[in-house]
One Martini backbone bead per residue (centre of mass of N, CA, C, O) as a GRO file, in nm:
protein
  293
    1UNK     BB    1  -4.907  16.689  -7.851
    2UNK     BB    2  -4.683  16.482  -7.801
    3UNK     BB    3  -4.462  16.662  -7.926
    4UNK     BB    4  -4.496  16.892  -7.726
    5UNK     BB    5  -4.426  16.739  -7.472
    6UNK     BB    6  -4.134  16.664  -7.564
    7UNK     BB    7  -4.037  16.942  -7.641
    8UNK     BB    8  -4.046  17.056  -7.354
    9UNK     BB    9  -3.821  16.879  -7.246
   10UNK     BB   10  -3.602  16.955  -7.453
   11UNK     BB   11  -3.599  17.252  -7.390
   12UNK     BB   12  -3.481  17.225  -7.109
   13UNK     BB   13  -3.216  17.096  -7.209
   14UNK     BB   14  -3.122  17.323  -7.391
   15UNK     BB   15  -3.123  17.553  -7.183
   16UNK     BB   16  -2.926  17.372  -6.990
   17UNK     BB   17  -2.686  17.249  -7.171
   18UNK     BB   18  -2.738  16.972  -7.274
   19UNK     BB   19  -2.690  16.687  -7.414
   20UNK     BB   20  -2.794  16.465  -7.645
   21UNK     BB   21  -2.753  16.218  -7.456
   22UNK     BB   22  -2.945  16.313  -7.232
   23UNK     BB   23  -3.201  16.326  -7.410
   24UNK     BB   24  -3.197  16.033  -7.494
   25UNK     BB   25  -3.206  15.901  -7.214
   26UNK     BB   26  -3.475  16.045  -7.105
   27UNK     BB   27  -3.688  15.896  -7.293
   28UNK     BB   28  -3.722  15.641  -7.122
   29UNK     BB   29  -3.925  15.778  -6.914
   30UNK     BB   30  -4.166  15.761  -7.146
   31UNK     BB   31  -4.290  15.473  -7.162
   32UNK     BB   32  -4.595  15.518  -7.116
   33UNK     BB   33  -4.610  15.676  -7.410
   34UNK     BB   34  -4.419  15.441  -7.576
   35UNK     BB   35  -4.550  15.165  -7.595
   36UNK     BB   36  -4.619  15.160  -7.901
   37UNK     BB   37  -4.301  15.137  -7.970
   38UNK     BB   38  -4.265  14.847  -7.797
   39UNK     BB   39  -4.581  14.763  -7.807
   40UNK     BB   40  -4.853  14.571  -7.882
   41UNK     BB   41  -5.173  14.688  -7.864
   42UNK     BB   42  -5.483  14.682  -7.759
   43UNK     BB   43  -5.772  14.835  -7.754
   44UNK     BB   44  -5.789  14.876  -7.439
   45UNK     BB   45  -5.507  14.996  -7.410
   46UNK     BB   46  -5.538  15.235  -7.602
   47UNK     BB   47  -5.761  15.368  -7.441
   48UNK     BB   48  -5.605  15.400  -7.178
   49UNK     BB   49  -5.376  15.565  -7.289
   50UNK     BB   50  -5.542  15.800  -7.414
   51UNK     BB   51  -5.668  15.891  -7.140
   52UNK     BB   52  -5.400  15.949  -6.991
   53UNK     BB   53  -5.282  16.145  -7.205
   54UNK     BB   54  -5.495  16.362  -7.199
   55UNK     BB   55  -5.455  16.435  -6.896
   56UNK     BB   56  -5.154  16.498  -6.911
   57UNK     BB   57  -5.164  16.719  -7.131
   58UNK     BB   58  -5.341  16.909  -6.970
   59UNK     BB   59  -5.151  16.944  -6.734
   60UNK     BB   60  -4.909  17.044  -6.903
   61UNK     BB   61  -5.044  17.282  -7.031
   62UNK     BB   62  -5.111  17.436  -6.759
   63UNK     BB   63  -4.816  17.409  -6.601
   64UNK     BB   64  -4.584  17.463  -6.852
   65UNK     BB   65  -4.612  17.625  -7.127
   66UNK     BB   66  -4.606  17.908  -7.008
   67UNK     BB   67  -4.319  17.877  -6.894
   68UNK     BB   68  -4.172  17.832  -7.153
   69UNK     BB   69  -4.240  18.104  -7.278
   70UNK     BB   70  -4.120  18.286  -7.058
   71UNK     BB   71  -3.830  18.165  -7.071
   72UNK     BB   72  -3.776  18.246  -7.361
   73UNK     BB   73  -3.810  18.544  -7.315
   74UNK     BB   74  -3.577  18.562  -7.122
   75UNK     BB   75  -3.365  18.455  -7.315
   76UNK     BB   76  -3.376  18.687  -7.505
   77UNK     BB   77  -3.266  18.898  -7.311
   78UNK     BB   78  -2.995  18.760  -7.252
   79UNK     BB   79  -2.919  18.731  -7.575
   80UNK     BB   80  -2.898  19.052  -7.627
   81UNK     BB   81  -2.630  19.056  -7.543
   82UNK     BB   82  -2.303  19.088  -7.624
   83UNK     BB   83  -2.233  18.916  -7.355
   84UNK     BB   84  -2.176  18.594  -7.210
   85UNK     BB   85  -2.208  18.352  -6.950
   86UNK     BB   86  -2.239  18.052  -6.811
   87UNK     BB   87  -2.408  18.153  -6.564
   88UNK     BB   88  -2.666  18.252  -6.732
   89UNK     BB   89  -2.778  17.938  -6.742
   90UNK     BB   90  -2.845  17.840  -6.456
   91UNK     BB   91  -3.149  17.916  -6.419
   92UNK     BB   92  -3.248  17.724  -6.650
   93UNK     BB   93  -3.147  17.462  -6.533
   94UNK     BB   94  -3.309  17.472  -6.260
   95UNK     BB   95  -3.583  17.485  -6.403
   96UNK     BB   96  -3.568  17.220  -6.566
   97UNK     BB   97  -3.530  17.027  -6.320
   98UNK     BB   98  -3.805  17.097  -6.191
   99UNK     BB   99  -3.981  17.010  -6.421
  100UNK     BB  100  -3.883  16.711  -6.433
  101UNK     BB  101  -3.983  16.627  -6.148
  102UNK     BB  102  -4.277  16.680  -6.202
  103UNK     BB  103  -4.311  16.487  -6.442
  104UNK     BB  104  -4.216  16.229  -6.306
  105UNK     BB  105  -4.440  16.211  -6.098
  106UNK     BB  106  -4.672  16.180  -6.304
  107UNK     BB  107  -4.550  15.920  -6.449
  108UNK     BB  108  -4.575  15.731  -6.203
  109UNK     BB  109  -4.879  15.718  -6.203
  110UNK     BB  110  -4.908  15.605  -6.495
  111UNK     BB  111  -4.743  15.345  -6.462
  112UNK     BB  112  -4.940  15.210  -6.247
  113UNK     BB  113  -5.173  15.196  -6.475
  114UNK     BB  114  -5.047  15.078  -6.749
  115UNK     BB  115  -4.843  14.835  -6.699
  116UNK     BB  116  -5.041  14.608  -6.573
  117UNK     BB  117  -5.186  14.555  -6.866
  118UNK     BB  118  -4.973  14.363  -6.933
  119UNK     BB  119  -4.870  14.090  -7.076
  120UNK     BB  120  -4.651  13.846  -7.094
  121UNK     BB  121  -4.594  13.892  -7.395
  122UNK     BB  122  -4.540  14.202  -7.365
  123UNK     BB  123  -4.305  14.186  -7.178
  124UNK     BB  124  -4.126  14.038  -7.374
  125UNK     BB  125  -4.133  14.257  -7.589
  126UNK     BB  126  -4.003  14.472  -7.418
  127UNK     BB  127  -3.741  14.340  -7.362
  128UNK     BB  128  -3.651  14.321  -7.660
  129UNK     BB  129  -3.659  14.623  -7.706
  130UNK     BB  130  -3.450  14.703  -7.504
  131UNK     BB  131  -3.217  14.527  -7.622
  132UNK     BB  132  -3.219  14.662  -7.902
  133UNK     BB  133  -3.166  14.959  -7.804
  134UNK     BB  134  -2.909  14.907  -7.662
  135UNK     BB  135  -2.747  14.810  -7.905
  136UNK     BB  136  -2.785  15.072  -8.062
  137UNK     BB  137  -2.648  15.263  -7.855
  138UNK     BB  138  -2.374  15.128  -7.851
  139UNK     BB  139  -2.315  15.164  -8.148
  140UNK     BB  140  -2.340  15.474  -8.161
  141UNK     BB  141  -2.149  15.549  -7.886
  142UNK     BB  142  -1.911  15.284  -7.917
  143UNK     BB  143  -1.858  15.277  -8.197
  144UNK     BB  144  -1.554  15.243  -8.293
  145UNK     BB  145  -1.334  15.468  -8.265
  146UNK     BB  146  -1.241  15.733  -8.089
  147UNK     BB  147  -1.231  15.919  -8.335
  148UNK     BB  148  -1.515  15.859  -8.437
  149UNK     BB  149  -1.662  15.941  -8.173
  150UNK     BB  150  -1.566  16.231  -8.180
  151UNK     BB  151  -1.693  16.311  -8.445
  152UNK     BB  152  -1.984  16.240  -8.372
  153UNK     BB  153  -2.007  16.439  -8.137
  154UNK     BB  154  -1.951  16.689  -8.293
  155UNK     BB  155  -2.182  16.661  -8.500
  156UNK     BB  156  -2.415  16.666  -8.302
  157UNK     BB  157  -2.364  16.947  -8.198
  158UNK     BB  158  -2.368  17.105  -8.456
  159UNK     BB  159  -2.662  17.030  -8.530
  160UNK     BB  160  -2.789  17.163  -8.284
  161UNK     BB  161  -2.677  17.455  -8.326
  162UNK     BB  162  -2.793  17.498  -8.618
  163UNK     BB  163  -3.081  17.536  -8.534
  164UNK     BB  164  -3.000  17.833  -8.414
  165UNK     BB  165  -2.741  17.956  -8.605
  166UNK     BB  166  -2.664  17.783  -8.829
  167UNK     BB  167  -2.395  17.821  -8.968
  168UNK     BB  168  -2.082  17.708  -8.877
  169UNK     BB  169  -1.790  17.818  -8.778
  170UNK     BB  170  -1.469  17.767  -8.739
  171UNK     BB  171  -1.448  17.872  -8.449
  172UNK     BB  172  -1.689  17.691  -8.348
  173UNK     BB  173  -1.563  17.424  -8.411
  174UNK     BB  174  -1.321  17.448  -8.224
  175UNK     BB  175  -1.495  17.466  -7.968
  176UNK     BB  176  -1.634  17.193  -7.995
  177UNK     BB  177  -1.372  17.023  -7.994
  178UNK     BB  178  -1.279  17.121  -7.710
  179UNK     BB  179  -1.522  17.011  -7.562
  180UNK     BB  180  -1.495  16.711  -7.633
  181UNK     BB  181  -1.203  16.682  -7.504
  182UNK     BB  182  -1.314  16.775  -7.204
  183UNK     BB  183  -1.466  16.536  -7.161
  184UNK     BB  184  -1.582  16.297  -6.967
  185UNK     BB  185  -1.624  15.950  -6.950
  186UNK     BB  186  -1.992  15.835  -6.953
  187UNK     BB  187  -2.116  15.620  -7.147
  188UNK     BB  188  -2.089  15.350  -7.001
  189UNK     BB  189  -2.237  15.439  -6.742
  190UNK     BB  190  -2.499  15.513  -6.886
  191UNK     BB  191  -2.561  15.237  -7.020
  192UNK     BB  192  -2.568  15.079  -6.750
  193UNK     BB  193  -2.794  15.246  -6.629
  194UNK     BB  194  -3.001  15.182  -6.846
  195UNK     BB  195  -3.003  14.875  -6.804
  196UNK     BB  196  -3.097  14.881  -6.513
  197UNK     BB  197  -3.363  15.022  -6.562
  198UNK     BB  198  -3.485  14.815  -6.750
  199UNK     BB  199  -3.471  14.584  -6.546
  200UNK     BB  200  -3.658  14.722  -6.335
  201UNK     BB  201  -3.908  14.720  -6.508
  202UNK     BB  202  -3.929  14.414  -6.547
  203UNK     BB  203  -3.930  14.343  -6.251
  204UNK     BB  204  -4.195  14.490  -6.185
  205UNK     BB  205  -4.374  14.322  -6.388
  206UNK     BB  206  -4.360  14.052  -6.217
  207UNK     BB  207  -4.555  14.225  -5.979
  208UNK     BB  208  -4.831  14.367  -6.103
  209UNK     BB  209  -5.052  14.213  -5.918
  210UNK     BB  210  -4.907  14.368  -5.681
  211UNK     BB  211  -4.974  14.673  -5.594
  212UNK     BB  212  -4.768  14.749  -5.366
  213UNK     BB  213  -4.510  14.626  -5.489
  214UNK     BB  214  -4.523  14.771  -5.758
  215UNK     BB  215  -4.514  15.063  -5.645
  216UNK     BB  216  -4.230  15.036  -5.528
  217UNK     BB  217  -4.079  14.974  -5.800
  218UNK     BB  218  -4.163  15.218  -5.952
  219UNK     BB  219  -4.036  15.424  -5.753
  220UNK     BB  220  -3.748  15.324  -5.802
  221UNK     BB  221  -3.730  15.370  -6.127
  222UNK     BB  222  -3.845  15.690  -6.078
  223UNK     BB  223  -3.620  15.795  -5.962
  224UNK     BB  224  -3.378  15.981  -5.943
  225UNK     BB  225  -3.075  15.951  -6.094
  226UNK     BB  226  -2.897  16.007  -5.838
  227UNK     BB  227  -2.970  15.765  -5.650
  228UNK     BB  228  -2.760  15.546  -5.822
  229UNK     BB  229  -2.517  15.719  -5.823
  230UNK     BB  230  -2.198  15.781  -5.825
  231UNK     BB  231  -1.979  16.011  -5.728
  232UNK     BB  232  -1.814  15.994  -5.991
  233UNK     BB  233  -2.044  16.029  -6.192
  234UNK     BB  234  -2.147  16.306  -6.084
  235UNK     BB  235  -1.886  16.453  -6.137
  236UNK     BB  236  -1.880  16.406  -6.443
  237UNK     BB  237  -2.144  16.540  -6.507
  238UNK     BB  238  -2.081  16.819  -6.396
  239UNK     BB  239  -1.843  16.871  -6.581
  240UNK     BB  240  -1.997  16.846  -6.853
  241UNK     BB  241  -2.211  17.058  -6.793
  242UNK     BB  242  -2.009  17.295  -6.761
  243UNK     BB  243  -1.878  17.267  -7.042
  244UNK     BB  244  -2.142  17.321  -7.200
  245UNK     BB  245  -2.195  17.607  -7.091
  246UNK     BB  246  -1.943  17.724  -7.202
  247UNK     BB  247  -1.992  17.661  -7.496
  248UNK     BB  248  -2.245  17.832  -7.537
  249UNK     BB  249  -2.115  18.101  -7.470
  250UNK     BB  250  -1.884  18.089  -7.683
  251UNK     BB  251  -2.066  18.066  -7.934
  252UNK     BB  252  -2.214  18.327  -7.892
  253UNK     BB  253  -1.958  18.516  -7.876
  254UNK     BB  254  -1.883  18.408  -8.186
  255UNK     BB  255  -2.115  18.530  -8.316
  256UNK     BB  256  -2.283  18.661  -8.555
  257UNK     BB  257  -2.522  18.879  -8.634
  258UNK     BB  258  -2.687  18.667  -8.793
  259UNK     BB  259  -2.692  18.445  -8.583
  260UNK     BB  260  -2.833  18.614  -8.348
  261UNK     BB  261  -3.089  18.666  -8.517
  262UNK     BB  262  -3.169  18.377  -8.552
  263UNK     BB  263  -3.186  18.294  -8.257
  264UNK     BB  264  -3.408  18.497  -8.176
  265UNK     BB  265  -3.616  18.398  -8.384
  266UNK     BB  266  -3.643  18.110  -8.285
  267UNK     BB  267  -3.732  18.179  -7.998
  268UNK     BB  268  -3.977  18.341  -8.078
  269UNK     BB  269  -4.132  18.120  -8.229
  270UNK     BB  270  -4.141  17.917  -7.988
  271UNK     BB  271  -4.288  18.094  -7.793
  272UNK     BB  272  -4.541  18.138  -7.970
  273UNK     BB  273  -4.624  17.843  -7.967
  274UNK     BB  274  -4.660  17.812  -7.664
  275UNK     BB  275  -4.867  18.045  -7.629
  276UNK     BB  276  -5.082  17.903  -7.820
  277UNK     BB  277  -5.091  17.619  -7.643
  278UNK     BB  278  -5.166  17.732  -7.391
  279UNK     BB  279  -5.350  17.697  -7.111
  280UNK     BB  280  -5.587  17.789  -6.916
  281UNK     BB  281  -5.617  17.875  -6.587
  282UNK     BB  282  -5.805  17.824  -6.350
  283UNK     BB  283  -5.979  17.980  -6.141
  284UNK     BB  284  -6.076  17.968  -5.824
  285UNK     BB  285  -6.382  17.911  -5.874
  286UNK     BB  286  -6.333  17.672  -6.064
  287UNK     BB  287  -6.175  17.496  -5.873
  288UNK     BB  288  -6.391  17.471  -5.655
  289UNK     BB  289  -6.601  17.341  -5.848
  290UNK     BB  290  -6.435  17.094  -5.916
  291UNK     BB  291  -6.396  16.993  -5.623
  292UNK     BB  292  -6.699  16.960  -5.558
  293UNK     BB  293  -6.747  16.748  -5.788
   0.00000   0.00000   0.00000
């Protein structure tokens, strides 16, 4: 179920035409759930994490998985057309952003519960993990020459598209290369923003025994990404997002019949999985009874 939760988030990014880089950076917002990957937890902390996780997965299952399935079914209908335009993806992007804001709000509540339980030693461990992963990200996305970075960026996008289309054609590779060349450079700004966010988490943990002050700092580092972004960076992100939407449309329009069939099969299969996992929403009488209890 943890994987389903993350898959749901990444699904919204895929449908929204966002890059692998965006998906990678967004995962840091799931620190409350990935504490085990950053910090060695004791038995009491694991129990607390599991209890919060169970409640959050139940909420997510009831509130979002059905929407993911219906959105995928809608995407099937859109992608059954002979030709699509970049604008056809816009409703999916808006929907994914709305989902993310809802999830972010829920995770803020969890962060206020889970993070204060860390000891000073664990905070130090978390800081070291942040620093290590920041170095890894810089090496992955900024290491090597500009030419090697370009090739890596193209390879990442090809791999992501192969998940849906299968083997990428020469024409589609040309489209991906042109997309890469048209992107504005945001990697350094993104990494800097990521480092500031990690520093804000550590800063908040320094006052975790002060409930009111800690809550304020958690709200600050869980605020929407746009809150601390410069106008220039927002403009660059918007440009790159638009170019990615154009790429998705162009790759689809250049797809062979076999590729289109595979795409629709993949979407159908994923929609079926979400339909099978979605929880029933309590009816009005059940909700009233729950509230009365």
